[in-house]
C-alpha positions as CSV (number, residue, x, y, z in Angstrom):
1,X,-46.7,2.7,-207.7
2,X,-43.2,2.8,-206.2
3,X,-42.2,5.5,-208.7
4,X,-45.1,7.7,-207.7
5,X,-44.3,7.2,-204.0
6,X,-40.7,8.1,-204.7
7,X,-41.7,11.3,-206.5
8,X,-44.0,12.3,-203.6
9,X,-41.2,11.7,-201.1
10,X,-38.7,13.6,-203.3
11,X,-41.1,16.5,-203.7
12,X,-41.7,16.6,-199.9
13,X,-38.0,16.5,-199.3
14,X,-37.4,19.4,-201.8
15,X,-40.2,21.4,-200.3
16,X,-38.7,20.9,-196.8
17,X,-35.3,22.1,-198.0
18,X,-36.8,25.2,-199.5
19,X,-38.5,26.0,-196.2
20,X,-35.3,25.4,-194.3
21,X,-33.2,27.4,-196.7
22,X,-35.6,30.4,-196.6
23,X,-34.1,33.3,-194.6
24,X,-35.6,33.3,-191.1
25,X,-35.7,36.5,-189.2
26,X,-36.2,36.6,-185.5
27,X,-38.5,39.1,-183.9
28,X,-36.8,42.4,-183.5
29,X,-36.6,43.5,-179.9
30,X,-37.5,47.2,-179.9
31,X,-35.3,47.9,-176.8
32,X,-32.3,46.6,-178.6
33,X,-33.1,48.7,-181.7
34,X,-33.5,51.8,-179.5
35,X,-30.2,51.1,-177.8
36,X,-28.3,50.6,-181.0
37,X,-29.9,53.6,-182.7
38,X,-29.1,55.8,-179.7
39,X,-25.5,54.6,-179.7
40,X,-25.1,55.1,-183.4
41,X,-26.6,58.6,-183.2
42,X,-24.4,59.8,-180.4
43,X,-21.2,57.8,-180.7
44,X,-18.1,59.7,-181.8
45,X,-16.4,57.6,-184.4
46,X,-12.9,59.0,-183.6
47,X,-13.3,58.3,-179.9
48,X,-13.0,54.6,-180.4
49,X,-9.9,54.7,-182.7
50,X,-6.3,55.3,-181.9
51,X,-3.3,55.4,-184.2
52,X,0.1,53.9,-183.2
53,X,1.7,57.4,-183.5
54,X,-0.7,58.8,-180.9
55,X,0.9,56.7,-178.1
56,X,4.4,57.6,-176.9
57,X,6.7,54.7,-176.4
58,X,6.7,55.0,-172.6
59,X,2.9,55.2,-172.5
60,X,2.5,51.7,-174.2
61,X,3.5,50.3,-170.8
62,X,0.3,51.8,-169.3
63,X,-1.9,50.5,-172.0
64,X,-3.7,47.1,-171.7
65,X,-3.2,45.6,-175.2
66,X,-5.6,43.0,-176.6
67,X,-4.7,40.9,-179.6
68,X,-8.2,40.0,-181.0
69,X,-6.8,37.5,-183.6
70,X,-7.0,33.7,-183.2
71,X,-4.5,31.9,-180.9
72,X,-2.4,30.6,-183.9
73,X,-1.8,34.1,-185.2
74,X,-1.1,35.4,-181.7
75,X,1.5,32.6,-181.3
76,X,3.2,33.5,-184.5
77,X,3.5,37.2,-183.8
78,X,1.9,39.8,-181.5
79,X,2.6,43.1,-180.0
80,X,4.8,42.6,-176.9
81,X,2.7,42.6,-173.8
82,X,-0.6,41.9,-175.6
83,X,-3.2,39.5,-174.1
84,X,-4.9,37.2,-176.6
85,X,-8.7,37.6,-176.4
86,X,-10.2,36.5,-179.8
87,X,-12.6,39.2,-181.1
88,X,-15.6,36.8,-180.8
89,X,-14.8,36.3,-177.1
90,X,-14.5,40.0,-176.2
91,X,-17.9,40.3,-174.6
92,X,-17.7,37.0,-172.8
93,X,-14.3,37.9,-171.4
94,X,-14.9,41.5,-170.7
95,X,-14.3,41.1,-167.0
96,X,-10.6,40.6,-167.8
97,X,-10.4,44.2,-169.1
98,X,-9.2,46.8,-166.7
99,X,-11.5,49.8,-166.1
100,X,-8.8,52.1,-164.9
101,X,-6.7,52.4,-168.0
102,X,-6.9,52.5,-171.8
103,X,-7.5,49.2,-173.5
104,X,-6.3,49.0,-177.1
105,X,-7.6,46.1,-179.2
106,X,-6.1,45.1,-182.5
107,X,-6.3,42.4,-185.2
108,X,-4.5,42.3,-188.6
109,X,-6.0,45.3,-190.1
110,X,-8.5,46.7,-187.6
111,X,-11.8,45.3,-189.0
112,X,-12.4,42.4,-186.6
113,X,-11.1,44.3,-183.6
114,X,-13.5,47.1,-184.5
115,X,-16.4,44.7,-184.1
116,X,-15.2,43.7,-180.7
117,X,-14.7,47.3,-179.6
118,X,-18.2,48.3,-180.9
119,X,-19.8,45.6,-178.8
120,X,-17.7,46.5,-175.7
121,X,-18.5,50.2,-176.1
122,X,-22.2,49.4,-176.4
123,X,-21.8,47.8,-173.0
124,X,-20.3,51.0,-171.6
125,X,-16.6,50.3,-171.9
126,X,-15.5,53.8,-173.0
127,X,-11.8,53.2,-172.3
128,X,-11.6,50.6,-175.2
129,X,-10.1,51.7,-178.5
130,X,-9.4,50.0,-181.9
131,X,-5.7,50.2,-183.0
132,X,-6.3,51.7,-186.4
133,X,-4.8,49.5,-189.2
134,X,-4.1,46.7,-186.7
135,X,-0.7,45.0,-186.2
136,X,0.2,45.6,-189.8
137,X,-0.2,49.3,-189.5
138,X,1.6,49.3,-186.1
139,X,4.6,47.5,-187.7
140,X,4.6,49.8,-190.7
141,X,4.6,52.9,-188.6
142,X,7.4,51.8,-186.4
143,X,5.8,49.8,-183.6
144,X,6.4,51.3,-180.1
145,X,8.5,54.0,-181.9
146,X,5.7,55.2,-184.1
147,X,5.1,58.3,-182.0
148,X,8.8,59.4,-182.1
149,X,9.0,58.6,-185.8
150,X,5.9,60.7,-186.6
151,X,7.4,63.7,-184.7
152,X,10.6,63.7,-186.8
153,X,10.9,66.0,-189.7
154,X,10.6,64.4,-193.2
155,X,13.9,63.0,-194.5
156,X,15.5,62.4,-191.1
């Protein structure tokens, strides 16, 4: 009798786990779908990207720079003048972003910062841009001197 009871309990437990493991999908809010669809239809992809060589060295002083990586990565290395707002916190901390100047957001390669910028742009922050290729691309292209280096003839 104990073996039968054990098997019934085991079966119930397994059935419960199957139900819990099944993908659950929340009801889709039509207003959210419409807003996302509208944004995706009309957003200019290039408008939310900027390359290091597009910003002259003196203009970097006017840019609000956000390092979207975690605090440990920021502590190890960051673009001078950058403020650390982890990409997951971008929406919650959006009040810290200035509205009167360009905001450039970066991570290591540009993928996580792109998610933060996407969310901010959906909220109407048109002055926010992703630093294409992140800090690694910024370093490879010469950092603050990327603009000057890009303007030099090849071989100089």
